[in-house]
C-alpha positions as CSV (number, residue, x, y, z in Angstrom):
1,M,98.4,122.3,94.1
2,T,95.3,124.0,96.8
3,S,96.2,128.0,98.0
4,D,98.2,126.4,101.2
5,S,99.9,123.7,100.2
6,R,104.2,125.2,100.1
7,V,106.7,123.4,97.8
8,P,109.4,122.3,99.6
9,S,113.2,123.5,99.3
10,V,116.2,121.0,98.9
11,G,117.1,122.3,102.4
12,D,113.8,121.1,103.9
13,V,114.5,118.2,102.8
14,V,117.9,117.2,103.5
15,A,117.2,118.7,107.0
16,A,114.4,116.1,107.0
17,V,116.8,112.9,105.4
18,H,118.7,114.5,108.4
19,R,116.9,114.5,110.9
20,R,116.2,110.7,109.9
21,Y,119.5,109.8,109.3
22,P,121.7,112.1,111.5
23,P,125.5,112.8,108.9
24,E,127.8,112.9,112.0
25,A,126.6,108.8,112.0
26,A,128.3,108.2,109.2
27,A,131.7,105.9,108.9
28,S,134.5,108.0,108.6
29,W,135.4,107.7,105.8
30,D,132.2,108.4,104.1
31,A,130.8,110.4,101.9
32,V,127.1,111.2,102.8
33,G,124.6,114.7,102.3
34,L,124.1,116.7,100.2
35,V,126.5,116.2,97.0
36,C,125.1,119.1,94.2
37,G,121.8,121.4,94.1
38,D,121.0,124.8,95.2
39,P,119.5,124.2,99.0
40,R,117.1,126.8,98.4
41,A,115.7,124.7,94.5
42,E,112.3,123.6,94.9
43,V,111.6,120.1,95.0
44,R,108.7,119.5,93.6
45,R,109.3,115.7,93.0
46,I,111.7,113.1,94.8
47,L,112.9,110.3,93.0
48,V,114.5,107.3,95.8
49,A,117.4,104.6,94.8
50,V,120.1,102.5,96.0
51,D,122.9,103.5,93.2
52,I,123.4,107.3,91.6
53,V,124.3,105.1,88.1
54,A,124.1,106.6,85.2
55,A,120.2,104.7,84.0
56,T,119.1,106.4,87.4
57,V,120.1,109.9,87.0
58,E,118.3,109.6,83.1
59,E,115.3,108.0,85.6
60,A,115.5,110.5,87.6
61,I,115.8,113.3,84.9
62,C,112.5,111.5,82.9
63,D,110.5,111.4,86.0
64,G,111.2,115.0,86.1
65,A,112.7,114.9,89.7
66,D,114.1,117.8,91.2
67,L,116.2,115.6,93.8
68,L,117.4,112.4,93.5
69,V,118.5,110.6,97.2
70,T,120.5,107.3,96.8
71,H,121.6,105.0,99.5
72,H,125.1,104.9,98.3
73,P,126.7,108.1,97.3
74,L,128.5,108.9,93.9
75,L,131.7,110.6,95.9
76,L,133.1,107.8,97.8
77,H,136.7,108.6,96.9
78,P,138.4,111.3,96.5
79,V,138.3,113.1,93.3
80,S,139.9,116.4,92.0
81,S,138.1,116.5,89.5
82,V,134.6,116.4,88.2
83,A,134.8,116.8,84.5
84,A,132.2,115.2,82.3
85,T,135.2,113.2,81.1
86,T,135.4,111.5,84.4
87,P,132.3,108.7,85.3
88,A,131.1,110.8,88.5
89,G,131.7,114.4,87.5
90,A,129.8,113.0,83.7
91,L,126.4,112.3,86.6
92,I,126.8,115.1,87.9
93,Q,127.2,117.5,84.7
94,R,123.9,116.4,83.2
95,L,122.2,116.3,86.8
96,V,123.2,120.3,87.7
97,R,122.5,120.8,83.7
98,C,118.7,119.6,84.7
99,G,118.4,120.9,87.7
100,C,118.1,118.1,89.4
101,A,119.6,117.7,93.1
102,L,121.5,114.5,94.1
103,L,121.4,113.6,98.2
104,S,122.9,110.1,99.9
105,A,122.8,108.7,102.5
106,H,124.7,105.8,103.2
107,T,126.7,104.7,107.2
108,N,124.3,106.8,108.6
109,A,121.5,105.2,107.3
110,D,123.1,101.7,107.7
111,V,123.1,102.3,111.2
112,A,120.0,104.9,111.9
113,H,116.4,103.3,113.5
114,D,114.4,102.9,110.7
115,G,117.2,102.5,107.9
116,V,118.6,100.2,105.7
117,S,118.5,96.6,108.2
118,D,114.8,97.7,109.9
119,A,113.4,98.0,105.9
120,L,115.2,94.2,105.3
121,A,114.0,93.2,109.0
122,A,110.0,94.5,107.7
123,A,110.7,93.0,104.1
124,L,111.9,89.1,105.2
125,G,108.9,89.7,107.9
126,V,111.8,90.3,111.4
127,V,109.7,91.2,114.0
128,G,110.9,92.5,117.8
129,T,114.0,93.6,116.3
130,V,116.8,94.8,118.0
131,P,120.5,96.7,116.8
132,L,122.5,93.4,116.1
133,V,125.7,95.8,117.4
134,P,123.9,98.5,118.9
135,S,125.7,102.0,119.3
136,A,128.4,102.9,122.2
137,T,125.9,105.8,122.4
138,D,122.3,105.5,121.9
139,P,120.9,101.4,122.4
140,T,118.2,102.0,120.1
141,T,120.2,102.6,116.4
142,G,123.7,100.2,115.5
143,L,124.6,97.9,112.7
144,G,122.1,94.8,111.3
145,R,119.1,94.0,113.3
146,V,118.6,90.3,115.2
147,G,114.4,89.5,115.8
148,D,112.4,86.4,115.3
149,L,110.0,84.9,112.3
150,A,106.9,84.5,113.4
151,M,106.5,81.2,112.5
152,P,109.7,77.9,112.5
153,L,110.8,77.6,109.0
154,S,113.5,75.1,107.4
155,L,116.8,77.0,106.7
156,R,115.4,75.6,103.0
157,A,111.9,77.2,102.9
158,F,113.6,80.7,104.8
159,A,116.2,80.5,101.5
160,D,113.4,80.2,99.4
161,H,110.7,83.0,101.2
162,V,113.6,85.6,100.6
163,R,114.5,84.8,97.3
164,D,110.6,85.7,97.2
165,S,110.9,89.2,99.3
166,L,114.0,90.5,97.7
167,P,114.4,92.1,93.8
168,A,115.8,88.8,91.9
169,T,119.1,88.8,90.5
170,A,121.7,87.3,89.1
171,G,123.5,85.8,91.6
172,G,120.4,84.5,93.6
173,V,120.0,83.5,97.0
174,R,123.3,81.4,98.2
175,I,122.8,79.1,101.4
176,A,125.4,77.9,103.9
177,G,124.7,75.4,106.8
178,D,122.2,72.5,107.4
179,L,118.6,72.9,104.8
180,E,116.5,71.5,106.6
181,T,117.8,73.4,110.4
182,P,115.2,75.2,112.0
183,V,115.3,78.6,111.7
184,H,113.4,80.9,113.8
185,R,115.7,84.3,115.6
186,V,116.5,85.8,112.3
187,A,119.7,88.5,112.4
188,V,120.0,91.1,109.3
189,I,122.9,93.3,107.8
190,G,122.2,95.0,104.4
191,G,125.2,95.3,102.8
192,S,128.1,93.8,103.4
193,G,128.1,92.7,106.2
194,S,130.9,89.7,107.4
195,D,132.5,92.0,110.3
196,A,129.1,91.0,112.3
197,L,128.8,88.0,112.3
198,P,130.1,87.1,115.7
199,A,127.5,89.1,117.2
200,A,125.6,87.0,115.6
201,A,126.5,84.1,116.6
202,A,126.8,86.0,120.7
203,A,122.6,87.0,119.7
204,R,122.3,83.1,119.3
205,A,120.4,83.9,116.0
206,D,120.1,80.8,113.5
207,V,120.6,82.8,110.4
208,V,122.6,85.4,108.6
209,V,121.0,87.7,105.7
210,T,123.7,89.5,104.3
211,S,125.7,90.1,100.9
212,D,129.0,89.9,100.0
213,L,130.5,87.2,102.1
214,K,133.5,85.5,101.4
215,H,135.1,81.9,100.6
216,H,137.2,81.7,103.5
217,V,134.8,83.9,105.7
218,T,132.4,82.1,106.0
219,L,134.2,79.1,106.0
220,D,135.6,79.8,109.2
221,H,132.3,81.1,110.4
222,L,130.7,77.5,110.5
223,A,133.9,75.7,111.4
224,G,133.3,77.6,114.0
225,G,129.9,77.0,114.8
226,G,128.7,80.3,113.5
227,P,124.5,80.5,112.5
228,A,123.5,79.8,108.8
229,L,124.4,81.4,105.9
230,V,122.5,83.3,103.4
231,D,124.6,85.8,101.1
232,V,121.9,87.5,98.6
233,A,123.1,90.7,96.0
234,H,124.4,93.9,97.4
235,F,121.5,95.8,95.8
236,A,119.0,92.9,97.1
237,S,119.8,93.4,101.1
238,E,119.5,96.8,100.7
239,W,116.4,97.5,97.7
240,P,113.9,97.4,100.4
241,W,114.9,100.4,102.0
242,V,114.1,102.3,98.9
243,P,109.7,102.2,99.3
244,Y,110.9,101.7,103.2
245,V,111.9,106.0,102.6
246,V,109.6,106.5,100.5
247,D,107.5,106.6,103.2
248,L,108.6,107.6,105.8
249,L,109.5,111.1,103.3
250,R,106.0,111.0,103.0
251,A,105.0,111.5,106.1
252,D,108.0,113.7,106.9
253,L,106.9,116.4,104.2
254,A,103.2,115.3,104.4
255,G,103.0,119.9,105.2
256,F,104.5,120.2,101.7
257,D,104.3,119.9,98.0
258,V,105.7,116.9,97.1
259,E,106.1,113.7,94.9
260,I,108.2,110.9,96.0
261,R,108.9,108.0,94.2
262,A,110.9,104.9,94.7
263,S,113.1,104.2,91.4
264,T,112.0,101.0,89.6
265,L,115.2,99.7,88.1
266,T,118.0,97.3,89.5
267,T,120.7,98.8,89.3
268,D,122.4,95.1,90.4
269,P,126.0,94.8,88.6
270,W,125.8,91.5,87.9
271,T,124.0,90.6,84.4
272,G,123.9,87.2,83.8
273,R,125.3,83.7,84.4
274,A,126.8,80.7,82.7
């Protein structure tokens, strides 16, 4: 550390994240922001992950992180206790004992510029993107992104490209549609994206990449003439945001002396396929 370097506080990092992903942009049902930790505490090392689970908590602690930044929130549903006898409470108690703060950016990172869907589009080589469902107050933000591939691919080849571009998961990559249909215009929705399928059809996308698509939703979508579908694991669709936001935070905190690292763990809950 040089004599003129500065160590950021938890509050400094929270402010940087919230400038990128304003909490007021989060859905009304969401729970984003600082979950535990002292805003005045120093942060010399940050770990970024998709999920807040026991494995990523241990990874952060073993890495010496002072702050764990996750996409998914820990306390999404109201609780009356954070005692260590509860699953969420045990994680909070472990973080507090080890001096590691926790910050989450969920639906506010879904809709913001340089958010989850921007990262997914970049990972898949989709360029010239615009919001799929623009915000009513800011057309540069919104749910999902739609753009183009540099060169058209068949749906089969595009699905292989998606598989090779995202973390491998037990569920793999599912495809709905004619495997030989050409794909040029691509819509992406990080996480569960079934609500945005009509917008993808209106945007004349050839294919939608998203997660958690249900049987009847898929049947009805295809029967209505909607674009082909590529369904990946929820974790896989949001993982590109992790290294993406690491780079953004390194730039935003360039005036500080702090190390920022992406989690190396796969936290998809499905561990096998029979």
